[in-house]
C-alpha positions in Angstrom: -92.5 -13.4 31.8 -93.8 -16.0 29.4 -91.8 -14.4 26.6 -88.6 -14.5 28.7 -89.0 -18.2 29.4 -89.6 -18.9 25.7 -86.4 -17.0 24.7 -84.4 -18.9 27.3 -85.4 -22.3 26.0 -84.7 -21.1 22.4 -81.2 -20.0 23.2 -80.5 -23.2 25.1 -81.7 -25.3 22.2 -79.5 -23.3 19.8 -76.4 -23.8 21.9 -77.0 -27.6 22.1 -77.3 -27.8 18.4 -74.1 -25.9 17.8 -72.2 -28.0 20.4 -73.5 -31.2 18.8 -72.4 -30.0 15.3 -68.9 -29.1 16.6 -68.6 -32.4 18.3 -69.7 -34.2 15.2 -67.2 -32.1 13.1 -64.4 -32.9 15.4 -65.1 -36.6 15.4 -65.3 -36.6 11.6 -61.9 -34.6 11.2 -59.6 -36.5 13.5 -56.6 -37.8 11.7 -56.7 -41.6 12.3 -54.0 -42.7 9.8 -51.1 -41.2 8.0 -49.7 -42.4 4.6 -46.6 -41.4 2.7 -46.0 -41.8 -1.0 -43.4 -40.8 -3.5 -40.4 -41.4 -1.2 -37.4 -43.6 -2.3 -34.5 -42.9 0.1 -36.3 -41.6 3.1 -38.5 -43.9 5.1 -42.1 -43.2 6.0 -41.6 -42.8 9.7 -38.9 -40.2 9.2 -41.1 -38.1 6.9 -44.0 -38.3 9.4 -41.7 -37.3 12.2 -40.5 -34.3 10.1 -44.1 -33.3 9.4 -44.9 -32.9 13.1 -48.4 -34.6 12.7 -49.4 -37.6 14.6 -52.4 -39.9 14.5 -55.2 -38.5 16.7 -54.4 -34.9 15.9 -57.3 -32.7 14.8 -57.1 -31.8 11.1 -57.2 -28.1 10.2 -55.5 -25.8 7.7 -53.1 -24.3 10.3 -51.6 -27.6 11.2 -51.2 -28.5 7.5 -49.5 -25.2 6.7 -47.1 -25.7 9.6 -46.3 -29.2 8.5 -45.6 -28.2 4.9 -43.2 -25.5 6.3 -41.3 -28.1 8.4 -41.0 -30.5 5.5 -39.6 -27.9 3.1 -37.2 -26.6 5.8 -35.5 -30.0 5.7 -34.4 -29.3 2.1 -34.9 -33.0 1.4 -37.9 -32.4 -0.9 -38.5 -30.4 -4.1 -42.3 -30.8 -3.7 -44.7 -31.7 -0.9 -48.5 -32.2 -1.1 -50.7 -33.1 1.8 -54.3 -34.4 1.3 -57.0 -35.3 3.8 -59.7 -37.8 3.0 -61.9 -39.9 5.3 -59.7 -39.4 8.3 -56.6 -40.4 6.4 -53.8 -37.9 5.9 -51.8 -38.5 2.7 -48.3 -36.9 2.4 -47.0 -37.0 -1.2 -43.4 -36.0 -1.6 -40.9 -35.6 -4.3 -37.4 -36.0 -2.9 -34.4 -33.8 -3.9 -31.6 -35.5 -5.7 -28.7 -36.9 -3.7 -25.4 -35.4 -5.0 -23.0 -38.1 -6.1 -20.1 -35.8 -7.3 -19.3 -32.1 -7.6 -16.8 -31.0 -10.2 -15.5 -27.8 -11.7 -14.4 -27.3 -15.3 -12.6 -24.4 -16.9 -11.2 -23.0 -13.7 -7.5 -22.1 -13.7 -7.2 -18.9 -11.5 -9.0 -20.7 -8.6 -8.3 -24.3 -8.1 -10.8 -27.0 -7.2 -9.9 -26.9 -3.5 -10.6 -23.2 -3.3 -13.9 -23.5 -5.0 -15.0 -26.5 -2.9 -14.5 -24.4 0.2 -16.9 -21.8 -1.2 -19.8 -24.1 -2.2 -22.5 -25.5 0.1 -23.5 -28.4 -2.2 -21.2 -31.4 -1.4 -21.0 -35.0 -2.3 -23.6 -37.1 -0.4 -25.7 -34.0 0.4 -29.1 -33.3 -1.0 -29.5 -31.1 -4.1 -31.3 -27.8 -3.5 -32.0 -25.1 -6.2 -31.7 -22.5 -3.4 -28.2 -23.7 -2.4 -27.2 -23.9 -6.1 -28.0 -20.3 -6.6 -26.0 -19.4 -3.5 -23.0 -21.4 -4.7 -23.1 -19.7 -8.1 -23.1 -16.3 -6.4 -20.2 -17.3 -4.1 -18.1 -18.5 -7.1 -18.8 -15.2 -9.0 -18.0 -13.1 -6.0 -14.7 -15.0 -5.5 -13.7 -14.3 -9.1 -14.7 -10.7 -8.9 -12.5 -10.4 -5.9 -9.7 -11.7 -8.1 -10.5 -8.9 -10.6 -12.5 -11.0 -13.1 -15.8 -9.3 -13.6 -16.7 -11.2 -16.9 -16.9 -14.5 -15.0 -19.7 -16.8 -16.2 -20.8 -19.9 -14.3 -23.2 -22.5 -15.8 -24.3 -25.5 -13.7 -24.9 -28.8 -15.3 -27.0 -31.5 -13.5 -26.5 -35.0 -14.8 -29.2 -37.4 -13.5 -28.1 -40.9 -12.4 -30.0 -43.9 -11.2 -31.4 -44.2 -7.6 -32.4 -40.5 -7.6 -28.7 -39.3 -7.7 -27.0 -36.6 -9.7 -23.6 -35.3 -10.6 -23.2 -31.6 -10.4 -20.7 -29.8 -12.7 -19.9 -26.1 -12.5 -18.8 -25.0 -16.0 -16.7 -21.8 -15.5 -15.7 -19.3 -18.1 -13.2 -17.2 -16.1 -12.8 -14.4 -18.6 -9.9 -12.0 -18.4 -8.8 -9.7 -15.6 -11.1 -6.7 -15.6 -8.4 -4.1 -15.6 -8.7 -0.3 -14.9 -7.9 1.7 -18.0 -8.1 5.1 -16.5 -8.9 7.0 -13.3 -10.3 10.5 -13.7 -11.2 13.3 -11.3 -13.7 16.1 -11.7 -13.6 19.2 -9.6 -10.0 19.0 -8.5 -8.7 22.6 -9.0 -5.6 22.6 -6.8 -4.3 19.1 -7.4 -3.7 17.3 -10.6 -5.2 13.9 -11.5 -1.7 12.5 -11.1 -1.4 13.8 -7.5 -4.7 12.3 -6.6 -4.0 9.0 -8.3 -0.9 8.7 -6.2 -3.0 9.3 -3.1 -5.4 6.4 -3.6 -5.0 2.7 -3.5 -6.6 1.9 -6.8 -4.2 2.0 -9.7 -4.4 2.0 -13.4 -3.2 -1.0 -15.5 0.0 -0.2 -17.5 1.8 -1.6 -20.5 4.0 -3.6 -18.2 0.9 -5.5 -16.9 0.5 -7.0 -20.4 4.1 -8.2 -20.3 3.9 -9.7 -16.9 0.4 -11.0 -17.2 -0.6 -8.8 -14.2 -3.2 -6.0 -13.9 -4.8 -3.6 -11.5 -8.2 -5.0 -11.2 -11.3 -3.2 -10.0 -12.4 -3.8 -6.4 -15.4 -1.9 -5.0 -14.2 -2.2 -1.4 -10.9 -0.6 -2.3 -12.7 2.1 -4.2 -14.6 2.9 -0.9 -11.2 3.1 0.9 -10.0 5.5 -1.8 -12.7 8.0 -0.7 -11.1 8.0 2.8 -7.6 8.3 1.4 -8.7 11.3 -0.7 -10.2 12.9 2.3 -7.0 12.3 4.3 -4.9 13.8 1.5 -7.0 16.9 1.3 -7.4 17.4 5.0 -3.6 17.0 5.5 -3.2 19.9 3.1 -5.7 22.3 4.6 -8.9 21.5 2.8 -11.2 20.6 5.7 -14.4 20.9 3.8 -13.3 18.5 1.1 -16.0 16.0 -0.1 -16.3 13.1 -2.6 -19.5 13.9 -4.3 -19.6 10.7 -6.3 -17.5 7.7 -7.4 -18.5 5.9 -10.5 -16.9 2.7 -12.0 -18.1 2.1 -15.6 -17.5 -1.3 -17.1 -17.0 -1.7 -20.8 -18.2 -5.3 -21.2 -16.6 -5.6 -24.7 -13.0 -5.3 -23.5 -13.4 -6.0 -19.8 -12.1 -2.6 -18.8 -13.2 -0.2 -16.0 -13.2 3.6 -16.2 -13.3 5.1 -12.7 -14.3 8.7 -12.2 -14.3 10.6 -8.8 -16.2 13.8 -8.6 -14.8 15.9 -5.7 -15.4 19.3 -4.1 -12.2 20.7 -2.7 -13.5 23.7 -0.8 -11.2 26.4 0.5 -7.8 26.0 2.2 -7.5 26.6 5.9 -4.6 27.5 8.3 -4.3 26.8 11.9 -5.8 29.5 14.1 -5.4 29.7 17.9 -4.0 26.7 19.7 -5.1 26.1 23.2 -5.1 23.3 25.9 -7.8 22.5 28.4 -6.6 20.3 31.2 -9.6 18.9 33.0 -7.4 16.6 35.0 -5.3 19.5 36.4 -2.4 17.1 36.4 0.5 18.8 34.6 1.7 22.3 33.9 0.3 23.5 30.6 3.6 24.9 29.4 5.2 21.4 29.6 2.3 19.9 27.5 2.6 22.7 25.0 6.1 21.7 24.1 5.1 18.4 22.6 2.5 20.0 20.3 3.5 20.6 16.7 0.5 22.4 15.4 1.5 26.1 14.9 -0.7 29.1 14.3 -0.8 30.3 10.7 0.7 27.1 9.3 -1.4 25.2 6.8 -3.9 23.0 8.6 -3.0 19.3 8.6 -5.1 16.6 10.2 -2.0 14.4 10.5 -0.3 17.1 12.6 -3.4 17.2 14.9 -3.3 13.4 15.2 0.5 13.4 16.0 0.0 16.2 18.6 -2.8 14.3 20.2 -0.6 11.2 20.4 2.3 13.2 21.7 0.1 14.5 24.6 -1.1 10.9 25.3 2.5 9.8 25.4 3.4 12.6 27.8 0.5 11.8 30.1 1.2 8.1 30.1 4.9 8.7 30.9 3.7 10.8 33.8 1.4 8.3 35.4 -1.9 8.9 33.6 -2.4 5.8 31.4 -6.2 6.5 30.9 -5.8 10.1 29.8 -7.9 10.9 26.8 -7.2 13.8 24.4 -10.0 15.3 22.3 -9.0 17.8 19.7 -11.9 20.2 19.5 -11.8 22.2 16.2 -13.5 25.5 15.7 -13.8 26.5 12.0 -13.6 30.2 11.3 -14.9 30.7 7.8 -14.4 34.4 7.9 -10.6 34.2 7.8 -10.2 30.5 6.8 -8.6 29.4 10.1 -9.3 26.5 12.5 -8.8 27.0 16.2 -7.6 23.8 18.0 -8.4 23.1 21.6 -6.8 20.0 23.1 -9.1 18.9 25.9 -7.3 16.5 28.3 -9.7 14.3 30.4 -9.5 11.1 32.4 -11.1 8.3 30.5 -12.7 5.1 32.0 -10.4 2.4 33.3 -10.9 0.0 30.3 -8.5 -2.7 29.2 -7.9 -4.5 25.9 -8.9 -8.2 26.4 -8.0 -9.5 22.9 -6.9 -8.3 19.5 -8.2 -10.3 16.5 -6.8 -9.9 13.0 -8.6 -11.1 10.0 -8.4 -10.9 6.2 -4.6 -11.5 6.0 -4.4 -14.6 3.8 -0.8 -14.0 2.9 0.7 -11.7 5.6 1.5 -13.4 8.9 -0.3 -12.1 12.0 2.9 -11.1 13.7 3.9 -8.8 10.9 0.7 -6.8 11.6 1.0 -7.1 15.4 4.5 -5.6 15.3 2.9 -2.3 14.0 0.5 -2.0 16.9 1.0 0.6 19.5 -1.3 -1.4 21.8 -1.3 -4.9 23.1 -3.5 -7.3 25.0 -3.8 -6.3 28.6 -3.0 -2.6 27.9 -5.2 0.3 28.9 -7.6 1.0 26.1 -6.7 4.3 24.5 -8.2 5.5 21.2 -5.2 7.6 20.3 -2.9 4.6 20.4 -5.5 2.6 18.5 -5.6 5.2 15.8 -1.8 5.2 15.6 -1.8 1.4 15.2 -4.1 1.6 12.2 -2.0 4.3 10.6 1.1 2.1 11.2 -0.6 -0.8 9.5 -1.6 1.3 6.6 1.8 2.7 6.2 3.2 -0.8 5.6 1.6 -0.5 2.2 0.7 -4.1 2.2 -3.0 -3.6 2.4 -5.6 -1.8 0.2 -7.9 -1.3 3.2 -7.6 -1.5 7.0 -10.8 -1.5 9.2 -11.1 -1.6 13.0 -14.1 -2.5 15.2 -14.2 -2.4 19.0 -16.4 -5.0 20.6 -17.6 -5.6 24.2 -15.3 -8.1 26.0 -16.2 -10.6 28.7 -16.5 -7.9 31.4 -17.7 -4.3 31.4 -14.2 -3.0 31.5 -12.9 -5.3 28.8 -12.8 -4.6 25.0 -12.0 -6.8 22.0 -10.3 -5.0 19.1 -11.0 -6.6 15.7 -8.8 -5.5 12.8 -9.7 -6.4 9.3 -7.3 -6.0 6.4 -7.5 -6.4 2.6 -4.2 -7.4 1.0 -2.8 -6.1 -2.3 0.2 -6.7 -4.6 3.5 -5.6 -3.1 6.0 -6.3 -5.9 7.4 -3.5 -8.0 9.5 -3.1 -11.2 11.3 0.2 -11.9 13.5 1.2 -14.7 15.6 4.1 -15.7 17.7 5.2 -18.7 20.1 7.9 -19.6 22.0 8.9 -22.6 25.2 10.8 -23.2 27.6 11.1 -26.0 30.3 9.6 -23.9 28.6 6.6 -22.3 25.8 6.0 -24.7 22.6 4.5 -23.3 22.7 3.3 -19.7 19.7 1.3 -18.4 18.8 0.4 -14.8 16.3 -2.2 -13.6 15.1 -2.7 -10.1 12.9 -5.6 -9.0 11.6 -5.5 -5.5 9.2 -7.3 -3.1 8.1 -5.4 0.0 6.4 -8.3 1.8 8.5 -11.4 1.0 6.4 -14.6 1.7 4.1 -12.6 3.9 6.7 -12.0 6.5 7.1 -8.3 5.9 10.7 -8.7 4.7 12.0 -6.6 1.8 14.2 -7.9 -1.0 15.4 -6.1 -4.1 17.7 -6.7 -7.0 19.2 -3.7 -8.8 20.9 -4.2 -12.2 22.6 -1.4 -14.2 23.8 -2.2 -17.7 25.4 0.2 -20.1 28.2 0.9 -22.4 30.7 1.2 -19.6 29.1 -0.2 -16.5 27.6 -3.4 -15.1 26.3 -3.4 -11.6 24.3 -5.8 -9.4 23.1 -5.3 -5.9 21.1 -7.8 -3.9 19.5 -6.3 -0.8 17.5 -7.9 2.0 15.8 -6.2 5.0 14.1 -7.6 8.1 12.1 -4.6 9.4 11.5 -6.1 12.9 14.8 -7.7 14.0 14.2 -10.1 16.9 10.7 -8.8 17.3 11.9 -5.2 18.0 11.5 -1.9 16.2 15.1 -2.2 14.9 15.5 -3.2 11.3 18.3 -5.4 10.0 19.6 -6.3 6.6 22.4 -7.2 4.4 23.7 -6.2 0.9 25.8 -8.2 -1.6 27.0 -6.2 -4.5 29.3 -6.3 -7.5 30.2 -3.5 -9.8 32.5 -3.4 -12.9 33.0 0.0 -14.6 35.0 0.9 -17.6 36.4 4.4 -16.9 39.0 4.1 -19.8 37.5 7.1 -21.6 36.9 9.2 -18.5 39.7 8.3 -16.1 42.0 5.9 -17.9 41.3 2.7 -15.9 38.7 0.0 -15.2 37.4 -0.7 -11.7 35.8 -3.8 -10.1 34.2 -3.8 -6.7 32.9 -6.8 -4.8 31.6 -6.6 -1.4 29.0 -7.3 1.3 27.6 -5.4 4.3 25.1 -5.4 7.1 23.0 -2.6 8.5 20.7 -1.8 11.3 18.0 0.9 11.6 16.6 2.5 14.7 13.5 4.7 14.8 14.1 7.8 16.9 10.7 9.4 16.3 7.9 9.4 13.8 10.1 11.2 11.1 13.6 10.6 12.3 15.7 7.4 12.0 19.2 6.3 12.8 21.0 3.8 10.6 24.2 1.9 11.4 26.2 -0.1 8.8 29.3 -2.0 8.2 30.7 -3.2 4.8 33.8 -4.9 3.4 34.7 -4.2 -0.2 37.5 -5.5 -2.4 38.4 -2.7 -4.8 40.4 -3.7 -7.9 41.8 -1.2 -10.4 43.0 -2.8 -13.6 43.8 -2.3 -17.3 45.7 0.9 -16.7 47.7 1.6 -20.0 51.4 1.7 -19.5 51.4 5.1 -21.2 49.0 6.6 -18.6 49.9 9.2 -16.0 52.0 7.9 -13.1 49.3 8.7 -10.6 47.0 6.3 -12.4 49.6 3.6 -12.8 50.2 3.7 -9.0 46.5 3.2 -8.5 46.5 -0.2 -10.2 46.0 -3.2 -8.0 43.6 -4.6 -5.3 42.8 -3.0 -2.0 40.6 -4.0 0.9 38.2 -1.4 2.3 36.6 -2.0 5.7 34.1 0.7 6.5 31.7 1.4 9.4 29.2 4.3 9.3 25.9 5.8 10.3 23.2 8.1 8.9 20.5 10.2 10.3 17.4 10.4 8.1 14.5 12.8 8.6 11.4 12.6 6.3 8.0 14.2 6.6 7.2 14.2 2.9 3.6 13.7 2.1 4.4 11.2 -0.6 7.8 9.4 -1.0 7.6 8.9 -4.8 5.8 12.1 -5.9 6.1 14.5 -3.0 4.3 17.9 -3.1 5.0 19.0 0.5 7.5 18.4 3.2 11.2 18.0 3.9 13.6 15.1 3.6 17.1 15.4 5.2 19.9 12.8 5.4 23.3 13.2 7.1 25.9 10.4 7.0 29.5 9.7 8.1 31.5 6.7 7.1 34.9 5.7 8.6 37.2 3.4 6.7 40.1 2.0 8.7 38.3 -0.7 10.8 40.7 -3.1 9.3 41.5 -3.1 5.6 44.1 -1.1 3.6 42.4 2.4 3.5 41.7 5.0 6.2 39.4 8.0 5.6 36.3 9.8 7.0 33.5 10.6 4.5 30.8 13.1 5.4 27.6 13.8 3.3 24.4 15.8 3.6 21.4 15.7 1.3 18.2 17.6 1.7 15.0 18.1 -0.4 12.2 20.5 0.3 8.9 20.6 -1.5 6.1 23.1 -1.3 2.8 23.1 -3.3 1.4 26.4 -4.6 -2.1 26.7 -6.0 -3.2 25.3 -9.3 -1.0 22.2 -9.3 2.3 24.3 -9.1 4.9 22.5 -7.0 8.2 24.0 -6.0 11.3 22.2 -4.8 14.7 23.1 -3.5 17.5 20.5 -3.1 21.0 20.7 -1.5 23.8 18.1 -1.5 27.2 18.5 0.4 30.1 16.1 0.7 33.6 16.1 2.1 36.2 13.3 2.6 39.7 13.4 4.0 42.4 10.8 4.8 43.4 9.6 8.2 46.8 8.7 9.6 48.5 10.7 6.9 46.9 8.7 4.0 45.9 10.6 0.9 42.5 10.0 -0.8 43.0 7.9 -3.8 41.2 8.5 -7.1 38.9 5.5 -6.6 37.7 6.7 -3.2 37.1 10.4 -4.1 33.7 11.8 -4.9 33.1 11.7 -8.7 29.7 13.5 -8.8 28.1 16.3 -6.7 25.1 14.2 -5.7 22.3 13.6 -8.3 20.9 17.0 -8.7 23.4 18.8 -11.0 21.7 18.3 -14.4 23.4 19.3 -17.6 26.6 17.6 -16.9 27.8 14.0 -17.6 28.7 11.4 -15.0 32.0 12.7 -13.6 31.3 15.8 -15.6 32.7 18.5 -13.3 35.3 16.3 -11.6 38.9 17.5 -11.3 41.0 16.0 -14.1 44.6 15.1 -14.9 46.3 17.4 -17.3 47.1 15.7 -20.6 50.9 16.3 -20.2 51.3 14.3 -17.0 53.0 11.4 -18.7 49.9 10.7 -20.8 50.2 9.9 -24.4 49.6 12.5 -27.2 46.4 10.6 -27.9 44.8 12.3 -24.8 43.7 15.6 -26.0 42.4 18.4 -23.8 38.8 17.1 -24.1 39.7 13.7 -22.8 41.6 14.2 -19.5 41.0 11.5 -17.0 38.6 12.3 -14.1 40.2 11.8 -10.7 37.3 13.0 -8.5 37.3 15.6 -5.7 37.4 15.6 -1.9 34.6 18.2 -1.6 31.4 18.9 -3.5 28.5 21.3 -3.2 25.3 21.2 -5.3 22.0 23.0 -5.2 18.9 22.8 -7.4 15.6 24.6 -7.5 12.7 23.8 -9.7 9.0 24.2 -10.3 6.4 21.8 -11.8 3.2 23.1 -13.4 0.3 21.9 -15.6 0.2 22.4 -19.3 -3.4 23.4 -20.5 -5.1 20.6 -22.4 -2.1 18.3 -22.3 -2.2 17.7 -18.5 -5.8 16.7 -18.4 -5.9 14.9 -21.7 -2.5 13.1 -21.7 -1.2 13.5 -18.1 1.7 15.7 -19.3 3.1 18.5 -17.0 6.0 20.8 -17.5 8.8 22.1 -15.3 11.8 24.3 -15.1 15.0 23.8 -13.1 18.1 25.8 -12.2 21.1 24.0 -10.9 24.5 25.0 -9.4 27.4 23.0 -8.0 31.1 22.6 -7.7 33.6 19.8 -7.0 37.2 20.4 -6.1 40.1 19.3 -4.0 42.5 16.4 -4.6 45.4 14.9 -2.7 47.3 14.6 -6.0 50.0 17.1 -7.0 48.1 20.2 -7.9 50.5 20.9 -10.7 49.4 17.9 -12.7 45.6 18.4 -12.4 42.9 20.7 -13.6 40.9 21.7 -10.5 38.5 24.6 -9.9 36.3 25.7 -7.1 34.2 27.7 -9.6 30.4 27.3 -9.4 29.0 25.6 -12.4 25.4 26.4 -13.3 22.8 25.0 -15.7 19.2 25.7 -16.6 16.7 23.5 -18.2 13.1 22.3 -18.8 11.4 19.1 -17.9 8.5 17.1 -19.2 6.6 14.8 -16.7 4.4 12.2 -18.3 2.0 10.0 -16.4 2.3 7.5 -19.2 0.6 4.0 -19.6 3.9 2.4 -18.6 4.3 4.6 -15.5 5.5 8.0 -14.7 8.3 9.3 -17.0 10.6 12.3 -16.7 12.5 14.0 -19.5 15.1 16.6 -18.8 16.6 19.1 -21.4 19.4 21.0 -19.7 22.0 23.5 -21.0 25.2 24.2 -19.1 25.6 27.9 -18.5 28.8 28.3 -16.5 31.4 25.6 -16.9 35.2 24.9 -17.1 36.9 24.0 -20.2 37.6 20.5 -18.9 33.9 19.8 -17.9 31.8 17.3 -19.8 28.2 18.3 -20.4 25.0 16.4 -21.1 21.9 17.9 -22.6 19.2 15.1 -22.4 18.3 12.6 -19.7 15.1 10.5 -19.0 13.9 8.1 -16.2 10.8 6.4 -15.2 9.2 3.5 -13.3 6.2 1.3 -12.8 4.9 -1.4 -10.6 3.5 -4.9 -10.8 
C-alpha cells in the first residue's frame, strides 16, 4: 500500500512538471510581432495577409510550411524566407518582376495578336518562370500545328528600374516540316498508292515548292489515318486488319518527315447468313428485309452494314418508332471466311438531344457543318443517325479529323453532342496534257477551292490552251441552296477552237447556265440545268464544201436538261471497287434557233483482284436527233465517242466530208473535214497491276487496255460524206506513276481496226496534284 502511494505521488509530480514545461514553451513561442523585409511594390499588410499568420498565433513548423505555400501560390515572389526569433516572425521576400511589355520578334507565320492570345504573361502582370515555360511550350505547339517542327523560341528578359522587365520572345520559325514519303509495310493486297489515297496525311510534291505550300506532319491527323486505314480495309472485307505501328521519323537536317505504317491485313471475308431479330415485334420481317443491302456471299463491307442499319432505322422511324435501335451483331466464321450478320431491333430509351456543340472550325462556318447533320436539337437521340452525321461531315473532305462525344445534359433524358473537327487545306491544282501530230501539245489547268471562305461553296476555273483550242470555264456551286439539301450553281464559259485542219472552220462559243442538284439516295442524285449559248462559226474558206459554208454564222442555243448520277465508288479519284453511272438528256428549243434532243449514258465499273490487280470496264453511249424537222448541224453533232476510245485523235473516228464535195484540191484524202455523228458507242476494259521493284521503289504500276467504239450517222447528204458503222478497236499499255508532282498516267495505244479516213494517236499523258 505504501508503495502504491509513493508511485501515485511520483506520477503526479511528473505530469505537473511536463505541463509546466509545455506552458512555458507555449508562452515562449507565441508570435508577438510580424516584420516584412525585401518588398518594394507590395505593402507589408498585404504580404502578412497572404501568409495567413497573425500576431498571437503559436509558432510551429506546420504553420510556417503552410504560410510558405500560400505566399508562393500568389506567384508574386521568386523567393520567400521565414525566420522566428524572440517572439518576432520575420518574412523576407524577393518579389517577382512586373512585366512592362511583351514583344515578339522573328514571327511571320503567326502574327503578334495570335501569339498574344497564347501566352499567359501579359503587360502589368508579374513575371513567373513557371508561366514563362508554359508560354514557350504554347508557342512551340502552335507552330507545330502549323507544320513547323524546327521552331526555336528564346526568351529575353530586359531588366528596368522599379523592379520591372520587358519580355521579348525571339522566334526562329524554321521551314515547314514537310512529309517526303509515306510507306507501308505488310500490305500484300493493296499498293502503297491505294493506301496513301485512303488516308488524310499526304506527301509534299514538287508543286508545293512552286506555291510555297506543303503537306506538314500532324500527329493528330496521323492517329486519324489509322482509323481511315481500318475503314478502308473493313469496307473491302478485311475485318481482322490492324495497324501494328505508325512511326514518323524527323530528319532534323532538312526538316522532313518519313512516315511508315506497319499493317497486318489478315484474310478477306464475305457476308454469310443475314438475319433479323425484331425484339419489338412491330413490323413484318419481310418488309424490313427489303431495305437491307448486305447480301450473302458478297465481299464484306462495314459501310454496307452501316447503311443497312441506317435504312432499318429510317424504316422504323417512318413507321412510328423514333427510338428504335439497331445493333448489327457479327459472327465471324474463320473456317470459311464468312461473317453472319444479325440485325437486332430493340426499343431504346426515350432520350433527346438537348444541344449540339461544334468546335475546332476556325475557318468553316458552323452552319456548313450543321447542314450535314442527320440529327438536330430536340430530336430523339439515335446512334445510327449520329454515325451518319459524322460520316457526312467527313465526306465534305474539309477536315482531317472529326470526333464526337456525347455528354449528359441538364436532365437524365437529355444529351449534349460535342463535335470536334480539325480543318485541312481544300484547294487543288490539276493539270493535263496530250500530244498528237495534228494538234500538237494541248495543256489543261484546273484551279479549284472546295470550301470558299469557309462557307462550303465550290468554285473552279478550267483553262485549256493548245495549238488549236482556248477554253475557259468558271464554275460556282452552293451545296445547300436556301438551307436545303439542294445544290445550286452557275457556269460561265467561253471556247474558241480552230478546226481548220480537221473540219474546215473555226468555232467560238460563249454562254452561261444555272443548275440544281437533288439527292435521291446515298448514291443517286438528280441534276437539272439550263444554259444559253451563242455559237459562232467563222473563217470558213470560200473554197470549202457547201455544207460548211452554210454553217457559217451565229446561232443561239437555249438548252434545258437533266442527268441521273449513281456513284458507289470506293474512291472518286483512284477507284478500286464500285460502279458509277450517269444518264442525261438535253432538250434544245426552249427558245433559241436550234431544236434537238441529246441522250447520253456513261458507266464505269471497277473490281479489285488480289495482289493490287484492279480491273475496269467502261461504256459510253450517245444519240442526238433533230426536232420539228430540223437537221443536226455539224457544230451540234457528237465529235468523239466519250473519253475512253484511246488510240484515236480528237474527232478521230468522226464521219468526214469527201474531198470532192466542192473542196479544193488541197484537201487530200487524209485531210477530210470531220462533221461529227449523231450516234456513238464506245467500250473499254483494262487492268492495272504492280511492276516488281518499280512499284515499291518508285510508285510505278503498269496496265493494259482494250478499246472499241464507233460513231456514225449524219443529217448531211450521205453521198458527200465518209461514214461507217464499223467498230474501231485499239489495244495498248499504260504506265501509272505516283510521282513527286502527283499521279501521272502515260498511255501507248495502237489502233487495230480503223477506217481509211480515221485519225490515230499513239501517245497521251495526264496528271494532277493538289495544294
